N, C-alpha and C positions, 0 to 999 in steps of 0.2 A: 584354533588360534588365528587363522586366516578370516574366520567369520567375525570374530571378536574385533580385529583390527579393521574391518570393513565398517562395522556398526559404530565404533568410536569414530572413524573417520566421516560417517555419514551425519553423527550427531555435531562434531564439530564444524562441519561444513553449515547445517541448519541453524546452529547457534550463532555462528557469524554472519550469517543473512538476517537472521531474526534481529542482532544486535544492530545491523546496517540500518533495518528498517524504523528501529526506535531511534538512531542517532538522526535519522531523515526526519521523523515525526517531531523530535526534538528541536532541531533547527527551524522546522515550518511554525512550531508554536511559539518559541522563544520571542521573536520579536512582539509578538502580540501579547504574552504573558507577562513579560518581564519589566513593562513599564506600564505604570499609572493602573495598577491591578491592586485589589484588596484581597487578602487571603481569609478574612475573616467573613467576607461575603459568600454565600452558600452558593452563588452563581459564578464563582471566582473561576479564572481558567486554570489549565493545568498546573502551569509555572507561577506561584505566588510572586510578588514584587519584594524583593530582600536585596540587600546588601551582599552576594554571595557570587562567585566565579561561575562560568556557565558548566565546566567539567572538572573532572579529578585533577587535572593537570592543565597549566597554562605556560606558554613560552613567550616572554616577553624581555626588552632590553634589562640589563642587571640594575641600571640606575633608577627603575619604576620599583617601588614596593609592591609586595605580594598583593595588598590591598586595592591595588588598581585594577586587577583582574575582576574584582567583584561589582565594579562601579556599572550603573544602568547603561545599556547600548543607546547610546545619541550621539549625532554628529559632533556634540561639544566634547566628547571623550578622548578622541583623537586630540584635538587640540590642547586637553590638558596633560597628555603625555609629552606634547611638545615644550609646554611651559615648566614642566617639571625637569625636562632633560636640560633647559635652557638657565633655569633660576635656582635649581635645586629645592630642597625642603619639600620633599614629596607628600609627606605625611599631613603637613599644614594644607598644601593644596588639596589632597583627597578629603580631608576633613571639612574643608569651606565646600566643596563640589557636592558632597553628600548633602550638608544641609541646605544648600541652595536648591539641589533637585528635589528634596522631600517637600521644601515649600513652593516648587514649581515657579522659582524665582530666577532660574538660570538665564544669562542674556542669550540672544540669539547666536546662530552659529557664525554669522558674518562678523558680528561684533565681537564675538569671543576670539575669532580667528585673526583679527587686526591686532591683539595683543601680541601675537608672536613676531609681527614685523618690525614693531617700534617700542623699544624699552620705555619710551616717554608716555606712552599710553598707559601701561601697566601702572605707572606711578600717578596717574590721574584717574584712573578708572574708578568711578563712584560706587560701583557694586562689590570692589574687593575690600576686604578688611586691611587695618592700618599696617599690620606687619606683613601683609603679601605686598603691598604697595611699595614697601620700601626696601624690597629686594633688589639686589644687582646683578645682571649675569656673570655667571661664573664659569672659568674654562672648564670644559671637560675633555677628559682622556679619552682616547679610541676605545678603551675597553669598557667604558661605560656603555656603549652601545651594543656589546655583545650580549645574545640572547642567554637567559637563565631559566632553568626549569623549576616550575613552584608546583607543590602537591596542594591540594586543598580537599580534605575531608568533608565538608559543609559546603555542597555545591547545588546550583539547580537542576542537574540531570539527575543526582541523587534523590532531590525531592520529586522531581517529575516521575521517576520510576519507582520509588518506593514510599513517597508520601511524606508528610511532616505535621499532619493534623488530621482531625476526624473529617474535617472539610475538605482536604486535598490528600486522599489515601494512596494515591499513585497507582500506576497501571497495573502494578504487580497484583494488587488486590481487585483487578477488574474496573476501574474507576476512571472512565475515559474523560473526564470533565463534561462542561456543559456547552451548548450549540453557541454560538456567537450571533446567531441570528434570531433564534428564539428563547434562548436560555433555558431551553429543556435539557435534561441529562441525554448524554451521548448514547450510553448504553442501551436504553430502551428504544431510542429511535433505531438504531441500528438492528437490533433483534427484530423488531417488528417489521422493518423493511426486508430483512432477509427471510421472514416467514412468508411475506407476501410474493417475494420471488421464488421461494421453493414451491410455492403453491402452484405455479403453473410452469416453472422450470424444470422440475422433478419428473412430473408426466411427460414433458417434452423431450427429456432427454432418454428415458424408456422408450418412448415412443420412436425416436431417432434410432437407437441401437437395434429395434427390432426391424424397422424398415429397411436401414443399412444393412442389416445382416440378410434379410432376404432378398434384396437387390442384388447385392455382391454374390451369394450363391446362384441365383438365376441368370444373372449375367455372364458368370463364368460357364453355368451350363448349358446356355444357348449360345455362348460365344458373341455376345453383344460387345460392341466397342465402349471401352471405359471412358472415351473422351468427353462424352456429355456429363457424365458425373462429376469429372475434374472440372469441367468450365463452370457448373453450377457451385461448386465448393468455392472458387476463388471471387465469386461474385460478392462483393460487399453485401453487408447485413443489411445496412439502411437501403440499396437497392432492392433486395429481395424483400424486406418490408413494404416498401412502396408500392411492390408489382402486388403482395398479397393484399394490401390495403385497397388498390384499386381494381383487383381482381374479385376478391370474395366480400368486400364490405358492402354488401347488396342493400341496405337500408340505413344506413349510418349507424351501425350498431355500435355501442359504446359498453365499457366494462362495467358490470353492477357492483356497486359496492359491497353487496350483501351474499356474499359467496364464501365468507370464511367458513362457516359451520356447515357447508354443503357438501354433498358427497363429490366422488371423484368425476362422473359423469357430468354433473352440473358445472364442477370448476373447468373442465377441458371445454365444454360448451360456452362458458363465460369467457375465457381466455384463448378462444379458437384461433384468433388471428396471430397473436403472438407465438403460440404453440405451433402453429402452421409453419412460420417464418423460422423458428429454431429448429424444426424438423428439418427442414429445407437445407439449412445450414449444415447441420451436423451428419444428417444420414448420407447426403453424397460424399461426403468426405470419407466416411466410415465405409460405404458400398465399394469407392474406388480402391481403398486400401486392402478391402478384402477379395476384391478381385484380381490384383496382382499377386496377394500372399496364396491364393488358390492356384494361380496359373503356374508359380514356382513350384507348388506341392505336386501338380499333375506331371511335371519333369522327373520327379524322383522315381527309383526302382519299386519301392513299395507299392506306388500307385501303379505303375505299369504291371506288376506282378498281378495285383488284384483283379484287373480288366483281363490279364491273361487266363487266370483261374474261372473267368465267367462271371465275375461281379459286374453288375451294370452300372455305367458310369454315374447315374445320380447317387445310388448308393455308396458309390466308392468317394463321391466327393462328401456326402453327408457324415459317412462314418469315418473313414480314413483322413482326406485332406482337412475336414474342418476339425477334428481332433488334434491335429497336428498344430494348426494356427490358432488353437484356442489361447495360450498364453500371450501370443501377440495382440488378441483381441481383447484381452483382458487389460493388457498394459494400454491400448489405446482408450479403453473406457476409464482407466486409472487417470491418465493424462489429461482427457478432456472434462473431467469429473469438476474441476475448480472452476471452469466455465460455467457451471449452473449458477454461481452467484455474481462472479468477475465478468462474464462474459455478455451479458443481457443488458448492456448500458444502452446500445443504440435501440435494441427493440422496445424497453420500457419506455424511453424517451418519446420514440414515434407513437405508440401506442398509448401513453399516457397511464402507466401501470405504476403505482405508488411504490416501488420495490427498492432493492439494495442499490442496483445500478444507477437507477434515475436519483436516488438519494446522494449518492456519491458525485454525480454529475453536477448537481444543484450546489453541493458543498464546495464543489472545485470554482464553480463560476462566482458564488458568492464569497470566497475567501474563508471559507469557515473550516478552520484547521482542524480543531477537535474532531469533526465527523469525518473529515478526510484521513485523519489518521487513525480512528476506530476501523474505517473501511478498510484500510490498508492492512492494519494488523487482523482482522478476520479474515481478509482473504488471504494471507500469508499463512494463517495458522491451517487453513483448509489446504491450501497447496503444500505445506509441511507434512500433512498427513497423507495425502494422495502419495507424495514422493516417496515416504516411508512405506507404504503398502506396494508400491511399485517396485522396490527394491527387494521387497520379500519374495513377490510373485516372480521376478527378472533373471533369477539365478539359473543359469543356463537350463532353459526351458525345455530344450528337445531332448536332453539327457534324461529328464524326469519323468518323460513319458514314455 
């Protein structure tokens, strides 16, 4: 029963975190997609232009009609709410506002805001219809400004997540929209960039694990100080990348573009500089952790008993101490695994690798929200998988050995 409760708790936490990422992506994409977009265009943003509220619920003053929440986000929207609060007839104001916004004939924000300061300007405004120009200010009760809760089954977030047409199928079906920079589908761009990153980051991760394990065991056996490894691990990756570039780029080598179908040896040779940078970053941290874990294991009674029975120190380290810290090493691997994709931004930008990290960096610098959202979702799914696997292997590891 306790195991079932833990799994449900974990699923709830991850579901809430995934929902937060969706809401964040929705907030980033809404300003671009809610105004002046056409859902019939195959290259339309994720959120088509429509007179619909942003979310399932909205909180607004009770005097404002529920249709007010579905108005497009623009500077004139707030001024419209003040005019409705001052003159009433909210549905008439909203109907005029929708018509003018659709025809792109809304007055400027400064001109529209001036109507709230003088009622004579409303009566003489040429862009207002006759029935709105004849309105007079009405007294409002204090409870007219109290907030009221409105529910909207048809909203932009629902269309954003679940889609509303063949052109906009929603995130639930794997449709991430189109790039605002080159109008290409986001999903193939992200998958191709992720493949390019895995092509050099996964071998670098395996090499880091091997080098870190060997260095940690050797430093423990020979009693080397762990401070140099920790100092290397805290050096920023761009500093290590600059050092690798200056020390090992002996002839201005560049990354060849024709390594997709080559074997692993040629891939490692082609991406030698970024692989070396990642190996320095990860292996130093892993070796320092293994050194500390092994030092703690050498203080236990079982290790001292093995030495007292005549077992050689090297054999005792490899057989007993290493076996005891294997769950910790596995947990460390799982925690560092999401960095295969998300932790290579600086390295890819420095060495010009057209990978996942560089794609996300370019998308952020160019305000390309659909690509940023797709990168966030892919990185979060990878992190969710590793956290789930980490939870499976982390349950009381010492008692299982």
